[in-house]
C-alpha positions as CSV (number, residue, x, y, z in Angstrom):
1,M,-170.7,-76.4,67.1
2,T,-167.1,-77.4,65.2
3,A,-164.4,-78.5,67.5
4,T,-160.8,-76.7,66.8
5,T,-157.9,-79.3,66.6
6,Y,-154.5,-78.9,67.7
7,V,-151.9,-80.7,64.8
8,E,-148.9,-80.4,66.6
9,P,-146.0,-79.8,63.8
10,V,-144.2,-82.5,62.5
11,A,-140.1,-82.4,63.5
12,Y,-139.0,-83.9,60.6
13,A,-141.0,-82.6,57.8
14,T,-139.5,-78.2,58.8
15,P,-136.1,-78.3,56.9
16,V,-132.9,-77.3,59.2
17,P,-130.5,-74.9,57.8
18,R,-127.4,-76.3,57.9
19,T,-125.1,-73.3,57.8
20,G,-121.7,-75.5,59.3
21,A,-119.8,-76.1,55.6
22,R,-120.8,-72.5,54.5
23,M,-119.5,-71.2,57.2
24,W,-116.2,-73.3,57.2
25,A,-116.1,-73.0,53.4
26,G,-116.4,-68.9,53.8
27,A,-113.8,-69.2,56.4
28,L,-111.3,-71.1,54.1
29,I,-111.0,-68.8,51.6
30,V,-111.0,-65.7,54.3
31,L,-108.3,-68.0,55.4
32,A,-106.4,-68.4,51.4
33,G,-107.0,-64.0,50.8
34,L,-105.0,-63.1,54.4
35,A,-102.4,-66.3,53.3
36,L,-102.4,-64.3,49.9
37,I,-101.5,-61.3,51.1
38,V,-98.2,-62.9,53.2
39,L,-97.3,-64.3,50.1
40,G,-96.9,-60.6,48.7
41,G,-94.9,-59.6,51.4
42,C,-92.4,-62.1,50.6
43,F,-92.5,-61.2,47.2
44,L,-91.9,-57.5,47.9
45,I,-89.0,-58.8,50.8
46,G,-87.1,-60.2,47.9
47,V,-87.6,-56.7,46.0
48,M,-85.6,-55.0,49.4
49,L,-82.9,-57.7,49.0
50,T,-83.0,-57.0,45.7
51,V,-82.2,-53.4,46.3
52,T,-80.4,-53.4,49.3
53,D,-77.9,-56.4,48.0
54,G,-78.8,-58.1,51.3
55,F,-79.6,-55.5,53.4
56,N,-75.2,-54.1,53.6
57,T,-76.1,-50.9,54.0
58,A,-72.5,-50.9,54.5
59,N,-71.6,-50.8,50.9
60,P,-74.5,-50.4,48.8
61,T,-74.1,-51.8,45.1
62,P,-74.8,-47.4,43.7
63,T,-76.7,-49.3,40.1
64,L,-78.9,-52.2,39.3
65,T,-78.2,-54.8,36.1
66,A,-81.0,-54.9,33.6
67,S,-81.3,-58.7,34.8
68,E,-81.7,-57.6,37.9
69,R,-84.5,-54.4,37.1
70,V,-86.7,-57.1,35.1
71,F,-86.3,-59.6,38.2
72,I,-87.5,-56.5,40.3
73,V,-90.3,-55.7,38.1
74,T,-91.2,-59.7,38.1
75,L,-91.2,-59.8,41.5
76,Y,-93.2,-56.4,41.9
77,T,-95.6,-57.8,39.4
78,L,-96.6,-60.7,41.1
79,A,-96.5,-59.2,44.5
80,L,-99.7,-57.0,43.0
81,A,-101.0,-60.0,42.0
82,S,-101.0,-61.1,44.9
83,F,-103.2,-58.3,46.7
84,A,-105.4,-58.3,44.0
85,A,-106.0,-62.1,44.1
86,A,-106.2,-61.9,47.9
87,V,-108.9,-58.8,47.7
88,W,-110.5,-60.6,46.1
89,L,-110.7,-63.4,47.9
90,L,-111.3,-61.7,51.3
91,F,-114.2,-59.5,49.3
92,L,-115.7,-63.7,48.4
93,G,-115.4,-64.7,52.0
94,I,-116.4,-61.9,54.0
95,R,-120.0,-61.5,51.4
96,G,-120.1,-65.3,51.6
97,L,-120.4,-65.4,55.7
98,L,-122.3,-62.3,55.8
99,R,-125.0,-63.7,53.5
100,T,-124.5,-66.7,56.0
101,L,-125.2,-64.9,58.4
102,Q,-127.7,-63.7,57.6
103,G,-130.2,-66.5,56.7
104,V,-129.9,-65.5,52.3
105,A,-129.4,-69.1,50.5
106,G,-126.7,-69.0,47.4
C-alpha cells in the first residue's frame, strides 16, 4: 500500500495578477477622451461667438467676411478632429478596461 502525501502549494510560486497599473492606464485614456470632447466643445463655442458676433443679439452681423469664414472652417475642422480622437481614445480605453476586468492578457 502506497501512502499519498499532500503537498501544499507554495504562495510565491503562483503569479499574482497585477491589474492596478492597467486599470490606471485605461482610466487615464478614458479621461483623456473626455477632455478631448470638452476641447471640441470649446472650438464650437468659438464658432458660435464668431457667427453671433460675441452673442450680440441686438445687432447681428449681416454677413461674414472671408477671413471669418476661414476661421469658422478651421474651428469646425479642429472640433471634428477632437471628437474623432475622443471617440478613438474612449474605444481604446474602455476596451482595455474590459479586457483587464475579464483577465485577458495583452
